[in-house]
N, C-alpha and C positions, 0 to 999 in steps of 0.2 A: 440252659447255658445262656447267661443275661446278656445283653447287648448295652455298651456303655457309650453314651454320648459326650463327644468333646466340643466344647464351645471355644471357639477364639474370637478374638477382636476382631470387629468388622474392619477391613480395609478395602481400598479402592480397587475395583478389578483392574486387572489387567486391560482389558477393553476400553476402559475410560482413558481419554486423552489428557495429556496436562495440557493445563492453560497457557497458550504463547500469545504474548501480547501482540504480534504482529510486527510488521515494518512498514517504515515510513517511505512514501515514494515522494521526492522532494523535486523540484522544478526550480532551476535558478534562470535567474534573469540573464538577458543577452542583448547586444546592441547590434544583431544583425537579422533577426525573425520579426515579420509585421505581427502587431496584436492579434490580425485577424487570422494568420497562419497559425499563431502558436493555440488560439481558441480552436480551429479546426482540427488540430492534431491531436488536442487533449480530447475534443468528442470522437475521433475516429479510434485512437488507440485504446483510451482508458474507458470510454462509454460515457464522460459526462453528458450532461445535458449542456445546452448552450448558455443558460444563466450562471450554473457551477463553472464552467470550463473560463467563461469571462472573469467571474471571479477569483479562480485560482491565478489566471494570467495578470489580472491586476495586482494582486498582492504580491507577486514575483514582480513585476514592473515597478512597484512602488517599495518593497522591503528588501528586493533584491535575492529572496528566495520564498517558495510558498509549499504548503503540503497540498499534495496531490490526493492521496488515500493511503489509508491503512490497511495493510491485509496479509495475506500469509507471503513467505519469502518467496516461493515460486512463481505466484502474481506479479509480486513487486519486481523481481527481475524481469519478468516478462514486459510489464510495463514500462520500465525504467529503459531497456534497450530499444522497445517500439518507439521510446520518444527520442533517442539520441538516434536512432537509423531516420528520423525524420528531420535531424538536424538541430533539435533542442539538447540542452544541458542538462542533466537529470540524476540524481543519486537517490540512494536508497541508506538508510539507517535503520536500527533497531528500534522499535516504539518504548518499549520498557515499559 
């Protein structure tokens, strides 16, 4: 009895994850928190270095909004909520 081999076109395996562009965590400027406090919160909640935190804070201060980080939705929600708990105004949006 002969064995027949059927070849099918190669497809992505089910174990490969689709590429997700991530989510932007945004920081909005406010007139209530000091610059030093905002820098400290960014370092504490998001884990930015001091120079990174200063840069994000200055961008928000100057332009009204700043990109904090781009990450997976769960992380973005965690960071956004952490920033809000500390009194900062933060939102998330798809990075696309």
